[in-house]
VEXKOLBA-852311 format. One record per residue (C-alpha): residue in one letter; x, y, z. Coordinates in steps of 0.1 Angstrom, whole numbers, plus 5000, padded with zeros to 4 digits. Example, Ala and Ser with C-alpha at 12.3 -4.5 7.8 and 13.67 -1.06 7.14 Angstrom:
BEGIN
A512349555078
S513749895071
//
This chain:
BEGIN
M782501377431
P783201747437
L786201817459
S786502137479
V788702317505
L787802417541
D790402667554
L790802757591
S793802977583
P796202797606
V799102987623
P802402797620
S804802837649
G807503097644
T805303317622
R803203627628
P799403537629
S798503787602
E800703597577
A798203317578
L795603547563
H797803607533
E798503237530
T794803177528
L794703387496
E797703197482
L796002857489
A792802977474
R794603067441
T796302727442
A792902547449
E791202727420
A794102647396
A794002277407
G790302247400
Y788702247434
Y785002337434
R784502547466
Y786602727490
W785002777524
L786302977554
A785602877590
E784703087620
H786603037652
H787403287680
N790203327706
I792203017694
R795903087690
S796302817664
V794002977638
V792903327626
S789603227611
T787803497631
S786003677603
P784903447575
E782803717558
V785903937554
M788003647541
I785203537517
A785403887501
A789203867499
V789303517485
A786603597459
A788503897448
A791803697446
T790103427424
S787803427394
S785603117393
I785802897424
R782802917446
V783603087480
G781603047512
S781403017549
G782102697567
G780502847585
I778903157600
M778003067636
L774503217635
P774003267672
N777103487673
H775503727648
S772403927641
P770303747614
L769804087597
K773504147595
V774103797581
A771403847554
E772804187545
T776404067544
F775703777521
R773503977498
V776304217494
L778803937487
G776303787463
G776004117445
L779704157442
Y780403797431
P777203667415
D776703287415
R779903227434
I778903267471
D777702997496
L776203057530
G777102787554
I775802837589
G776102657623
R774902697658
A778002627678
P780002917693
G783202827676
T785102907708
D785102857746
Q782102967768
R783803287781
T784503407746
A781003307735
L779603527762
A781703817750
L780303757715
R776703717724
R776703977751
S774403807777
R774003477795
E770503457782
A771703467746
L774503217755
G772002967767
A769203027741
D768202737719
D766702937690
F768702837660
T765602757638
E764003087649
Q767103277640
Y767303107606
A763603187599
E764303557608
L767303557584
R765203427555
A762403667563
Y764703967558
V765003837522
E761603687515
G759403907537
F757803887572
P754103807577
A751804107577
G751804287610
H755104157622
P757204427639
F760004377614
E757804367583
P759204697570
I762804577572
S764504407543
A768204317538
Q769804527511
P770604517483
D767204357478
D767704267441
V770203997451
P769003647461
L770303487493
P773203257483
P772602877486
V772402777523
W774102487540
I773702397576
L776802257593
G776802007621
S778801747640
S775801587657
T772401467647
Y770901807653
G772501967622
G771201707599
Q767701717614
A767702097611
A768902097575
A766301837566
A763502037583
L764602367567
G765202227532
T768902327530
G772102147521
F773901967550
A777601957557
Y778801697583
A782001787602
G783701447598
H787101607605
F786201617642
G782701467647
T782501127663
L779200997649
D779000767620
P778401007591
A776400747572
G773600747597
V773501127600
I773401177563
S770900907555
T768501047582
Y769001397566
K768101277531
E765201057542
N763601347561
F764401637537
Q761601877532
R761202027497
F759902377496
E758902587466
N761902657443
D764202447465
G766102157451
E767101807462
P768901717494
R772701757491
A775101627517
M778701737520
L781301547542
A784201747557
L787301537562
A790901607572
A793701497549
I797501527548
V799201427515
A802901417507
E805101257480
T806200987504
E804300807532
E807200877556
R806901257551
A803101237553
Q803301067587
A805801327600
L803401607589
A800501417606
R802501387638
A802701767640
N799001797633
A798301547661
L800401747686
S798302057676
M795101867682
L796401737715
R797102087727
L793802217716
R791801937733
S793901977764
G792902347767
R796302477757
P796002567720
G799002727703
P800502787669
L800702477646
P804002297655
S806502187629
P807401817623
E810601877641
E808902017671
A806601717672
A809501477669
D811201647699
Y808101657720
P808101427751
W805001227745
S803401057775
E801700717772
A798300887778
E799001137750
E800100867726
A796900677734
A794800987727
V796501057694
E796000697684
E792300727691
W792001037669
A794200897641
G791200777621
L789901137617
V792701217593
S793501047560
V797301047557
G799700917530
T800700937494
P798301097469
D796800767457
Q796500627493
V794600937505
A792400967474
A791400607478
D790700647515
L788700967510
L786600807483
R785900507504
R784800717533
A782600947511
N780900647495
K780300477528
A778800797542
G776500857512
A778001197507
D777501397475
E780501617479
L783801617499
I785401927515
I789001887528
T790902067556
T794602027559
N796902167586
I800602157577
H803202387593
D804902487560
P802502677538
A804202557507
E803802197518
R800202267526
R799602397491
R801502097477
S799301857496
F796202007479
E797901997445
L798901627449
L795401537460
A793801717431
V795801517406
A795101187423
W791401277425
G791301357388
L790301717391
K790501917359
P793002207363
R791602557355
//
């Protein structure tokens, strides 16, 4: 089963946020050398714990820093963007890096409502439920509009480059339903989604619509994992990640804390209970323990691929986590 990387460019405490951008490039090189299949960049805005604000820029940077790994968006939040601009951007990327680019798209804002309003420029746009219409418009800039359409003369350039393979992302049933209806790949956000991925993925595959020149349904499951040489160290790293999640879900996001910060934090009983409830979202342990847990979860969900996100304070430990998992998974180093 292919194994890939989802990177949110986390910002460790005590560092400059821009350093996380350079660490993304280092992790991408590590992932390619270790044999990972894809490297996807997320889109989030106005969150102090991550700097994944411009996935299209980071896709170009990661593709330039590597030579063979597929690079894509996980994803572009389509309502935040003009469909024409997305089509143009990904045709340019596809022209620069042929057969290496993926276009993952979602409909969530990737931020809070105030920031979403700043991105989308009007309350009408903020409340619009027109994802499928936006996607149809995006494809029409590549495949052509019907005769007489106001945008018929417009095409995304360079027009000799195909649109990269499209994946629709989702953490609810809507994403799988949209991907099935539109005949795209589907990636379920199991690293924070609360639904049983097996039900969402099976519904997607059962209802998949095949269009001319399109392939079979393909489901990817995104999961969080933290791997270390010892179980004790993995649990310490996971504790820091739990504190970061707690702050984010409490409306007070900040840089990713260190294990030492998490150990010194005065946890309340309510916070401990919340962290215990979220613990199942992250696979934590030694390489063999995590690989076995990820494979179990992937098989149970009926996924065709896995994509892993890992938040660890020390960039070197984060890279090592992915290296250890690659070996345990049996990836072939490049």
